[in-house]
C-alpha positions in Angstrom: -100.6 1.7 93.9 -98.4 4.8 94.2 -101.1 7.2 95.5 -101.8 9.3 98.5 -104.3 8.1 101.1 -106.8 10.6 99.7 -106.2 9.4 96.1 -106.9 5.8 97.1 -110.5 6.5 97.9 -113.4 6.7 95.6 -113.3 10.5 95.5 -116.6 12.3 95.2 -118.0 15.3 97.1 -121.5 13.6 97.0 -121.6 10.7 99.4 -122.2 7.3 97.9 -121.2 8.0 94.3 -117.8 6.9 93.8 -115.4 8.5 91.2 -112.1 6.8 90.8 -108.8 8.5 89.8 -107.2 7.3 86.6 -105.3 4.5 88.2 -108.5 3.3 90.0 -110.3 3.3 86.8 -107.5 1.2 85.2 -108.1 -1.4 87.9 -112.0 -1.2 87.4 -111.7 -1.6 83.7 -109.2 -4.4 84.1 -111.7 -6.3 86.4 -114.5 -5.7 84.0 -112.5 -7.0 81.1 -111.3 -10.1 82.9 -114.8 -11.1 84.2 -116.2 -10.6 80.6 -113.7 -12.8 79.1 -114.3 -15.7 81.4 -118.1 -15.4 81.1 -117.9 -15.4 77.3 -115.6 -18.4 77.3 -118.5 -20.2 78.9 -121.0 -19.1 76.2 -122.7 -16.3 78.1 -124.0 -13.5 76.0 -123.7 -9.8 77.3 -126.8 -7.7 77.5 -127.6 -4.3 78.9 -131.1 -3.4 80.1 -132.7 0.1 80.5 -131.8 2.0 83.7 -135.5 2.5 84.6 -138.4 0.2 85.3 -142.0 0.8 86.4 -142.2 1.2 90.2 -144.6 -1.9 90.2 -141.8 -4.1 88.7 -139.1 -2.8 91.2 -141.1 -3.4 94.3 -142.0 -7.1 93.4 -139.1 -8.2 95.5 -140.7 -7.0 98.7 -138.0 -5.6 100.9 -136.6 -3.0 98.5 -139.2 -0.2 98.1 -137.3 2.1 100.5 -134.2 1.8 98.3 -135.7 2.8 95.0 -134.8 6.1 93.4 -138.0 7.5 91.6 -137.5 9.4 88.3 -139.5 12.4 87.8 -139.3 15.6 85.7 -138.5 18.9 87.3 -141.6 20.5 85.8 -144.4 17.9 85.6 -146.8 18.2 82.7 -150.3 19.4 83.8 -152.9 16.6 84.2 -150.2 14.0 85.2 -150.8 14.1 88.9 -152.7 10.8 88.7 -149.8 9.1 87.0 -147.5 10.0 90.0 -149.8 7.9 92.4 -149.9 4.8 89.9 -146.9 2.5 90.5 -147.3 1.0 87.1 -146.6 4.5 85.5 -144.1 5.8 88.0 -140.5 5.1 86.9 -137.6 4.3 89.2 -133.8 3.5 88.6 -133.1 -0.2 88.9 -131.5 -1.2 92.2 -130.2 -4.6 90.9 -129.9 -6.4 87.6 -132.2 -9.4 88.4 -135.6 -7.6 88.2 -135.0 -5.9 85.0 -133.4 -9.1 83.5 -136.6 -11.0 84.5 -138.6 -8.5 82.6 -136.2 -8.7 79.7 -136.7 -12.4 79.5 -140.5 -12.2 79.5 -140.6 -9.4 76.9 -138.2 -11.4 74.6 -139.4 -14.9 75.2 -140.5 -15.5 71.7 -137.0 -14.5 70.3 -134.5 -15.9 72.9 -133.1 -19.4 72.9 -133.4 -21.4 76.1 -131.6 -22.1 78.2 -130.6 -18.5 77.9 -127.2 -17.6 79.4 -126.5 -13.9 79.9 -124.0 -11.8 81.7 -124.6 -8.1 82.5 -122.1 -5.5 83.8 -124.0 -2.4 84.5 -124.6 0.4 87.0 -127.3 0.2 89.6 -128.7 2.7 92.2 -129.9 2.2 95.6 -131.2 4.8 98.0 -129.4 3.5 101.2 -127.1 5.0 103.8 -123.6 5.2 102.4 -120.9 3.4 104.4 -117.7 1.3 103.8 -118.4 -0.8 100.8 -121.9 0.4 100.3 -122.7 3.0 97.6 -125.7 4.6 96.1 -124.4 4.2 92.6 -122.2 1.2 91.7 -121.4 -1.4 89.2 -123.0 -4.8 89.5 -121.9 -8.0 87.6 -124.5 -10.8 87.1 -124.5 -14.1 85.3 -127.7 -16.1 85.0 -129.0 -19.1 83.2 -132.7 -19.1 82.5 -134.9 -22.1 81.2 -138.3 -22.4 79.7 -140.5 -24.3 82.1 -137.7 -26.1 83.7 -134.0 -25.7 84.3 -131.7 -28.9 85.0 -130.0 -28.9 88.3 -126.6 -29.0 86.7 -126.7 -25.3 86.2 -126.8 -24.8 90.0 -123.1 -25.9 90.1 -122.1 -24.4 86.7 -123.0 -20.8 87.9 -120.8 -20.6 91.1 -117.9 -22.5 89.5 -117.9 -20.0 86.6 -117.9 -17.1 89.0 -115.1 -18.8 91.1 -113.1 -19.2 87.9 -113.8 -15.5 86.9 -112.8 -14.2 90.3 -109.6 -16.3 90.5 -108.5 -14.7 87.3 -108.3 -11.3 89.2 -105.3 -10.2 91.3 -107.2 -10.6 94.6 -107.0 -12.8 97.6 -108.6 -16.3 97.2 -112.4 -16.4 97.1 -114.5 -19.3 98.6 -118.1 -19.7 97.6 -120.4 -20.9 100.5 -123.6 -22.7 99.4 -126.8 -23.8 100.9 -130.3 -24.7 99.8 -133.5 -23.0 100.8 -135.3 -26.4 100.6 -132.9 -27.7 103.3 -133.6 -24.6 105.6 -137.3 -24.5 105.0 -137.7 -28.3 105.3 -135.6 -28.3 108.5 -137.8 -25.6 110.0 -141.0 -27.3 109.0 -139.7 -30.5 110.6 -139.2 -28.7 113.9 -142.8 -27.5 113.7 -142.4 -24.0 112.5 -145.5 -23.0 110.5 -145.3 -22.0 106.8 -146.5 -18.5 107.7 -143.3 -17.9 109.7 -140.8 -19.5 107.3 -139.9 -16.4 105.5 -139.4 -14.5 108.6 -137.3 -17.2 110.1 -135.0 -17.3 107.0 -134.6 -13.5 107.1 -133.6 -13.5 110.8 -131.2 -16.4 110.4 -129.5 -14.8 107.4 -128.4 -12.0 109.8 -126.4 -14.4 112.2 -123.0 -13.1 110.9 -124.0 -9.5 111.5 -125.7 -9.7 114.9 -124.5 -13.1 116.4 -126.3 -16.2 117.4 -127.7 -15.0 120.8 -129.5 -12.0 119.1 -130.7 -14.2 116.3 -132.3 -16.6 119.0 -133.8 -13.6 120.9 -135.4 -12.2 117.7 -136.7 -15.7 116.6 -138.4 -16.1 119.9 -139.4 -12.5 120.7 -140.3 -11.2 117.3 -141.0 -14.1 115.0 -142.7 -16.2 117.7 -140.8 -19.5 117.6 -140.2 -21.6 120.8 -137.0 -21.6 122.4 -136.4 -25.2 121.3 -137.1 -24.2 117.7 -134.7 -21.3 117.9 -132.0 -23.6 119.3 -132.5 -26.1 116.5 -132.2 -23.2 113.9 -128.9 -22.2 115.5 -127.6 -25.9 115.4 -128.5 -26.0 111.7 -126.5 -22.7 111.2 -123.4 -24.5 112.5 -123.4 -27.0 109.9 -120.6 -26.5 107.3 -118.1 -28.6 105.3 -117.3 -30.1 101.9 -118.1 -33.7 102.6 -121.6 -34.6 101.2 -122.1 -37.8 103.2 -121.2 -36.1 106.4 -123.5 -33.2 105.7 -126.7 -35.1 105.7 -125.7 -36.8 109.1 -125.0 -33.5 110.8 -128.3 -31.9 109.5 -130.4 -34.9 110.8 -128.5 -34.8 114.1 -129.4 -31.0 114.4 -133.1 -32.1 114.2 -132.5 -33.7 117.7 -135.0 -36.5 117.0 -137.5 -34.7 114.9 -138.7 -36.7 111.7 -137.3 -35.1 108.5 -139.7 -34.2 105.9 -139.9 -34.7 102.1 -138.7 -31.0 101.5 -135.6 -31.4 103.7 -134.6 -34.7 102.1 -135.0 -33.2 98.5 -132.9 -30.2 99.5 -130.2 -32.4 100.9 -130.1 -34.5 97.8 -129.6 -31.4 95.6 -127.0 -29.9 97.9 -125.0 -33.2 98.2 -125.1 -33.7 94.3 -123.7 -30.1 93.9 -120.8 -30.7 96.4 -119.8 -33.8 94.7 -119.6 -32.2 91.3 -117.9 -29.2 92.6 -115.2 -31.3 94.3 -114.6 -33.1 91.0 -114.4 -30.0 88.8 -112.9 -27.4 91.0 -111.7 -28.6 94.4 -111.9 -26.2 97.2 -114.1 -23.6 95.4 -117.4 -24.4 97.2 -118.1 -25.2 100.9 -121.6 -26.0 102.4 -122.7 -23.4 104.9 -126.2 -23.9 106.1 -126.5 -20.6 108.0 -126.9 -19.0 104.5 -130.4 -18.4 103.9 -130.5 -15.2 101.7 -133.1 -12.6 102.8 -135.0 -12.1 99.5 -138.0 -14.4 99.3 -137.8 -15.3 95.6 -135.0 -17.9 96.0 -136.3 -21.4 95.9 -133.4 -23.8 96.0 -129.5 -23.3 95.9 -128.2 -20.2 97.4 -124.7 -18.7 97.4 -122.5 -16.2 99.3 -118.8 -15.8 99.0 -115.9 -14.4 100.9 -112.4 -13.1 100.3 -109.6 -14.7 102.3 -108.4 -12.2 105.0 -111.2 -9.8 104.3 -114.2 -11.7 105.7 -115.3 -8.5 107.4 -116.2 -7.1 104.0 -119.1 -9.6 103.9 -120.1 -11.5 100.8 -118.3 -10.5 97.7 -120.9 -12.1 95.5 -124.1 -13.9 96.1 -127.2 -15.4 94.4 -129.1 -18.5 94.0 -132.0 -20.4 92.1 -135.3 -18.8 91.6 -138.1 -20.9 90.0 -140.9 -18.4 89.6 -139.3 -14.8 89.4 -140.0 -14.6 85.6 -143.4 -15.5 84.2 -145.8 -14.2 81.6 -148.9 -16.0 83.0 -148.6 -18.9 80.6 -144.9 -19.7 80.7 -142.6 -19.7 83.7 -138.8 -19.2 83.3 -136.8 -20.6 86.2 -133.3 -19.5 86.5 -130.2 -19.5 88.7 -127.6 -16.6 88.9 -125.0 -15.0 91.0 -124.0 -11.3 91.3 -120.9 -9.2 92.3 -121.1 -5.9 93.8 -118.1 -4.8 91.8 -117.6 -1.3 93.1 -117.9 -2.6 96.7 -115.0 -5.1 95.9 -113.0 -2.4 94.3 -113.3 -0.1 97.2 -111.5 -2.7 99.4 -109.0 -3.7 96.6 -107.9 -0.1 95.9 -108.5 1.4 99.3 -106.2 -1.2 101.0 -103.7 -1.3 98.2 -104.2 -4.9 97.4 -103.3 -4.1 93.7 -100.8 -2.0 92.0 -101.1 -0.3 88.6 -97.9 0.1 86.5 -99.1 3.4 85.2 -102.3 5.4 85.4 -102.4 6.2 81.6 -102.6 4.0 78.5 -99.9 5.9 76.7 -96.8 3.8 76.2 -94.8 6.4 74.1 -94.6 10.2 74.2 -93.3 11.5 70.9 -91.2 14.6 71.4 -91.5 17.8 69.4 -88.3 19.3 68.1 -89.9 22.7 67.4 -93.5 23.8 66.6 -92.5 24.2 62.9 -91.9 20.3 62.8 -94.9 19.3 65.0 -96.5 17.6 61.9 -93.5 15.2 61.8 -94.2 14.1 65.5 -97.9 13.8 64.6 -97.1 11.4 61.7 -94.8 9.2 64.0 -97.6 9.0 66.6 -100.2 8.1 63.9 -97.9 5.2 62.6 -97.5 3.9 66.1 -101.2 4.0 66.8 -102.0 2.3 63.6 -99.9 -0.6 65.0 -101.8 -0.7 68.2 -99.2 1.1 70.4 -100.8 3.9 72.4 -98.9 7.2 71.7 -99.2 10.8 72.6 -97.4 14.0 71.3 -95.7 16.3 73.6 -98.0 19.4 74.3 -95.1 21.9 73.8 -91.6 22.1 72.0 -89.9 22.6 75.3 -86.4 21.4 75.8 -86.1 17.6 75.7 -85.2 17.4 79.3 -88.6 19.0 80.1 -90.4 16.8 77.7 -88.8 13.7 79.4 -89.8 15.0 82.8 -93.4 15.5 81.5 -93.5 11.8 80.3 -92.1 10.7 83.7 -94.7 12.5 85.6 -97.4 10.7 83.8 -95.5 7.4 84.1 -95.1 7.1 80.3 -92.2 4.6 79.9 -90.7 5.8 76.6 -90.1 9.0 74.8 -89.6 9.1 71.0 -87.2 11.5 69.4 -87.6 12.3 65.6 -84.4 12.5 63.7 -83.1 15.7 62.6 -81.4 16.3 59.1 -81.9 12.8 57.8 -80.7 11.1 61.1 -82.8 8.1 62.2 -85.3 8.4 64.9 -84.6 7.1 68.3 -86.6 5.9 71.4 -85.6 6.3 75.0 -86.7 4.1 78.0 -86.8 6.8 80.6 -86.6 4.3 83.5 -83.3 2.7 82.4 -81.9 5.6 80.4 -81.2 3.3 77.4 -81.8 4.9 74.0 -81.7 3.1 70.7 -82.4 3.9 67.0 -86.0 3.0 66.1 -88.4 2.9 63.1 -92.0 3.6 63.9 -93.2 1.0 61.3 -91.3 -1.8 63.2 -90.5 -0.8 66.7 -92.4 -2.6 69.4 -92.4 -1.9 73.1 -91.9 -4.9 75.5 -95.0 -6.8 76.2 -95.2 -5.6 79.8 -95.2 -2.0 78.6 -97.9 -2.4 75.8 -100.7 -1.5 78.3 -101.0 -0.6 82.1 -100.6 -3.8 84.2 -102.4 -4.7 87.3 -100.6 -6.7 89.8 -101.6 -8.0 93.2 -101.5 -11.0 95.5 -102.8 -13.2 92.7 -99.8 -12.3 90.4 -99.4 -9.9 87.5 -102.1 -9.8 84.9 -101.9 -7.6 81.8 -105.1 -5.7 80.6 -104.7 -7.7 77.4 -104.1 -11.2 79.0 -106.5 -13.9 78.0 -108.2 -16.0 80.6 -107.8 -19.7 80.5 -110.9 -21.5 79.4 -112.7 -23.9 81.8 -114.6 -27.1 81.3 -118.3 -27.9 81.9 -119.7 -31.1 83.4 -123.1 -32.1 84.2 -124.3 -32.3 87.8 -125.2 -35.9 88.7 -126.8 -37.1 91.9 
């Protein structure tokens, strides 16, 4: 992307709130459109939830209260002081899309058809310290499948494969999705004698292994969580198990127990994980790999969990993540289990744009600048532009009737590829490709720019993809054990 180092950044004088320049916005919109097309090909419906939720809803996840931005009026109404202390009446900006989606499902349970497949591309807000790849306001992209009372296991493989297909349609380095299962982790720890009261803390600490390393994880398990040294070492052995072969996976997990007897929960989790790997290998070889150090810190995950990494950019951390949650959404009488995966889109874009992994053919949608002969004939240029626009060709009219040379320079400065010259005294119109200098006669009712010039094109290591290109449809298959 032909931009200065400063222009490559998400420009904003307010830290954590990115503002892309036009070329960056072209990339962002291209990514959004490509993701949306893939999701819709797989039957997902797009929704948008409100930006605010009651604080009591937002804090149900547990670890997130410090990240919530509260909403309040500059001048509060008299007598509303009590409401400010009531979490059910306080409003906060949503920090992810899962919590509002769970509320949306419960609110509309009598109308929706289950299993309900939805995608959501929307901004979220988190009050955390801004740093590379972490913003206070950013786009998040979610897909989820939610059932009524039960949700078949085949959706656990459908979700990551669809996301892998969607990400593979983008001009970015290859993505690999790492999968594990909370039942495997919890069952393994139970088999080593770790009590249920410590399981969530153990999962939380092990989930940090890539950030702080195995030695510090072991020290924290023993010193803070209270496991024995042997239990901590067993947890680290489990974290080294990775691969794509289902049969080998079970043997390595049992070996990591070092003689301890596997329980029912561990066996159940291994059955699910093996089945997922077999189906993934058949449908999309190389997309998924088992990685048992993945635990996911949030405590509502109950089964399969996902994290994903971009080749050559593993330092960015997980590009998208998620998992199965069997009890996040409930109305007291009905429970709506689900499975989903989410991309921090702005975080991905910051790396893609900042390190120039993509290029944009032009920062404006305009394909043609219609020149103005003189101000007395501006209406002629306006009419030509209207004809082109009616045919789906983005056109602008020169802002002033300067010499044609200056109008051409103005188009070149904006990277507009064509300049249209109205014919004078009955002469035909002509259009000039200002890159090659070729100029030909043209009629606004029939002329068509080359396909590559119809809209800005985003190119990268994954190849060139037009903003109007269709994404190939995928196939679906059931997950079998």
